[in-house]
C-alpha positions, 0 to 999 in steps of 0.5 A: 837742165834747169839748176837751182842754187837753194840756201837755207840756214836750216838743214832739215827745211833744204832737205825737204825744199830739195827733195820736193823741187827734184819731184820736176825731172828738169830740176837739179837743186844744190843747197847750202846753209850760208850765204858766202858759200853759196857765193863761193858755188855762183863763181864755180857754176852756173845757175839758173835761179836762186832761192834764199832764206831772209834770215841766216847767221852769217847775213841775211837774204838781203845782203846775199841778194846785193852781192848777187846783183853786184855782178849778175842783174839777171839770174832770178832770186827768190826771197823765202823766209819765215817773216812777212814784215810789209818792210822786208818785202819793199827792201827785197823787191828794190834790191832786185828780187824777182818774187817773195814766198813767205813759209808757213803753207802746205808744204807740197803746195808751197814748193808747185807754186815755187816751181812754177814760179822759177820756170815763169822767171826763167822764160822772162829772162829769156826773153829779155835777153832776146829785146836787149840785142834788138834794142843794141841794133836800134841804138847804133843806128840812132846814135850814128845819125845827124837827125832827131830820133825821138820817141813818145808814149802817152804824154812823155818822151821815152826816148831821145838820141844824141842828134835829139839832145844836140838839136834840142840843147835838152839831156835825155832825162830833161826831156823824158820829164817833159809832155811831148809837145812842150818842147815845140813853140807855142803857136804849134803845141795845141796842133802836136798834142791833138795830133799825138793823142790821135794817133795814140787813140788809134787813128791812122795818121799818114806821115807828113813831112812838115817844117814846125818850130821848137824852142831850145833849152836856152830859149832859142827858136829853131824850125825843124823839118819832121816826120812822125810815125805810129809805132808800137812798143810793148804793145802801146801805141806811141809816136816816133819823130825824125826831124833835122834843123832847117833854122839857116835856111829858114833865117836866111828867107826870114831876113830877106823878107824883113829887108824889103818889110822895113822900108815899106814899113817905115813909109806906111807907119810915119807918124808924121804926114809925108808927101810929095808934089810935082811943080804944079802942086800935084800930089804924087805920093803921100803916106797913110797918116794922113788917113789919121790926120786928115781923114782921107785915104792915100788913094782919095789925095794922089792925083789931086792939087795940094791947093785944095786943101788950104781953108785959108789962102794967106797961109797958102800964099806965104807957105809957097813965097817962103818956099820959092824965096828960101828953097825950104820951109820949116815948121809953119803953123798953118791949117789944112782941111780934113775930109770933113771940111774942117780945119786941122792946126799942123806944122808944115816942113818942106822943101824943092826937088830938083831934077838931073837939069838942075830945075826944080821938079817938085816938092816933098816934106811932112806935115805934123798933127799939132792939135794936141799942143793947141789943147794943152795950150788951152788947157794951160789958160784954164789951168791957171784959173783952176790953180787959184781957185785951188789956191784958196780952198787947198786943207794945206797952208800956202805963203809966198814971201819975199826975203829981206837979207842983212849986210852980208847977204843972211836972210835976217827976215820975210815979208808975207805977199799971199797967204791962203786961208788955210794958212792962217787957220792953222797958224792961228796968224792973221792979217799977215799979208804985207807984213814982215814975219818980225812984226807978227811974230817978235823975236823969232830970230832968237827963238828959231834960228833953225828956220833961218839955217834952213831958209840960207840952205835953200837960197844958197843951194837952190834945194827944197828944205823941209822942217817940223814945228810944234806951236805949243800954245795951239798943241800942235805939230807943223810940217813946213815944206820950203822951195825957192821958185825964183831969186829972193822969194821963196814959198812954203807949204805947210801941213799938221802933223799932230797925229803922227806925231803922236803915233810915232811916240806910241810907236817909240815906246812899243819899239823900246818894249820890243828891243827888251823882249828881243834881247833878253828872250832865250830862244833864237830869233830873226826876221828876213824880207822877202829877198832873204836879207837879215833885218833884225836878229837877237844877240841869242841867235847871233851868238849862234852863228858866231857873229854880232847882231850889226855884222848880220842885220842887213845882209843875206846868208851868203854875204855873211858866209860865203862859203857856206850853203843856206840851207834853209832857203827852201823853206823860206821861198816856200812860206813866201809863195803859199803865204803859209807857216812852217810851225815845230820843225826839227832842224839841226845847226852847227854853232860858230864853235862847232856844236852840233845842237838841235832845234825846234823852229817855227816860221810864220809869213809876215804880212801888212794890212793888205795881206802882202807878205814882206817878210819871214820870222823865224824863233828857235828854241834849243832841244838838244837834250830832249833829242839826245835822251830820245835818241838813246830810248830809240837806240836801247829799244832797237838794240832789244828788238833786234835781240827779240827778232833774232830769238824769234827767228830762230824758233820760227825756224824750228817751228817750221821744221817741226811743222814740215816733219808733222806733215811728212809723218800724216802721210805715213801709215801710223797706229791711232794713238800716234796720230792722236798724240801727233795731233796733240803735238800739233796743237801745243805747237801751234799755241807756241806760234801764236804767243811768239806772234805776240810777242812780235805785236807787244814790241812795238807799242810805244815805238812810234808817236802818237799821231791824230787818227780819224776813229770811223775810218779806223773802224771801217778799216777793221770791219772790212778785213772780216768775212762774214754773213751771219753778223750785223755790225753797225757802227754809230761814231760821229766825226772824231779823231782820237790822239793814240798809239799808231797801234790803234787800229789793232785793239778794234781788231782784237775786240771784234775777233773775240766777239766772233770767235768766242761770242758763240750765239753771237748776231749782232756788233754795235760800236756807238760813242757818248760824250761828256764835257770831260771826256769821249767814250766808245762802246763796243757791245755784242749779243753774244754769251758775254764774259763770266763776272769771275773772269773781268778782273783778269782779262786785261792781265794776260789771264787765260781766258779762251785764249783771249788774254794776250790780245786784250792785254795788248789792247791795253798797253795800246791805249794806256800810252796816251792816257786812254783806259778800257773795261768790260761792263757787259753781262754774262748770257747778254753780251760783251761790252767794252768801254774805252774812254778818251779824256779831255785834249786827246779828242777832237771833233773834225769836218 
């Protein structure tokens, strides 16, 4: 026997529903008119399913559902109500409802469908309970083993046991976010990915123990001995991987191999040549570096006499004599022959090796290639020649001078020893070589004392000095660099910086203007660098933070407010990474005084001439009063809508009860007059239901802000919602977006629906547009019977004409929100023609 609890605030609907459900001999239905009473019954009896209305006086169906799910997660729960809003459906399913049905269908059919749904849901619940028992056994096994167990389907891990978490260092949730091959070392990822995909495509792959590397969460490499098998879960093929950590064994094997390799690697990778000869000079061992330096492979030299490699007998004798005399030779520069017979400059070192008897048994040492050094020495000689040429032709001025000191050791004059042509060209001085500066520029000591101060500092410290001088006679600025190459002498290099000085003056004027704007603008302005440090902030913004600009500039947010979180850091990072601004952001701030304010912010990346982002500019305007006004309006609308919803719900419930009663009366044997009266009652009741539905549409007008909408997409969506075969609809609309209320789609739905319903002889609907310099016009026309002239003025004023007044009045209200107008310009007998006029600024062309 299946026990069902049925909850609805309408006693009439409960009685009818109970009667129809218990037609099934296996059903027993208990009814109650409130969620509170229903909860009490659930604690007293055991039920197999629940049917609940959505809107009830004490608590709605969603609240009742949430309370049931707190202690019973599996009992089938069906929401059954007269409302059909999509948001209610989504909320019900998100909170654990198993099915959703809307009132309004034929009564017997509706409850027959509910009966079938209940039996299906109960069957599914019993299957889930059996599956849960099987899964528990697997969980105990997997959680007690030391081997890692992981399961994947598609490209993702779907299960990992505690041992897998320990080995990989990832939690189960972190693993489920990864593709199954990503945990493996990059060297193995392609192999794991391809094998796994083949397995899931149905290829037969035999289990095989394999040693493979993974990368743990901390970045460590671990070796795993693993076996992969093919499994099927819920009729879907996946992979089961088991593995144990063998990293310690692999590390021991690796260390042993490394130890052997290290000594071999040192010998084989010496930059210098290591050699060993016996006492007769025969080469017994030589490192592979002989190939790079001399062009010989080691095998080509071992067994040959080292004396064959000396092109110069004197150098050979000098080395051998020094070796026997001193027992050791260091860095003797000689030449040796390479494989081509050409001499190579080298530096050779060696010492005699003595055997256990104390007698010499051989010589070992190193040979270093000094070819590069010899080339550098040659290049240095060449560089000196080139330097002299550069000195004469460089654009910067150059002067080499001798310092003349007074009796206290303070520089009082200098003599020009050498100058280039650019020096004389830039300074306007001529014939300076050999002369004192006091001879060339009398009185320079008094006119430019800072020059001698800089010279004294350079001489005293040995550190370079710089200064800039304006030569007003020539209308130029020169930049001087002074350094002392040796005591009593200095070198100066000068550069023409006139253009830079002019730019600096211009920049100073711009900075002054910028500071004036920054200080006086009422908006909050600041900019940061890419390290998130405040570079500049105006007083208005600093005041909001409770600081002065000086206390903020140069610091990061966390340095200024160590106990607060920078909630805007994510925006800054996104702007720096993408290079795209964020405009019109509405954000809430808490000022230093504790005041909650709303601001509208524009955040723009700052880029240099090459397009590289070097910071972020933020401009924020206080919009608190605007937000408060908007919130007050929204709250008032919500309260009005809530009242309307409650009232409409109660009326709809009564109408549903009336429809149910009328349906039951139709099955009885009634007189013709009574049946006609029932038909009239049904007609008037339908009209009431239609008018109530209109109030639901009307109350949504203006609740949401207008948006830009794709006109072609809107019209095509509306057309696709109708089904007909005898009407042709032609659409000739440009790629246009218009700025209108989100209910724009309902306008075109009403126009097309009216044409189909009331056009009578209609065969064609044509929707097209016309453009003017100040407006854009959308025309919807048909070839139906048209609208009589006497009704034209009233069709938008809810006056009754073929039941179209509500829809057209609603359409007019929707359009007028953004200044769009609508009028009817058709002719009776020829067809209806509606013109929708969009003002300039509310339409735009798009690609």
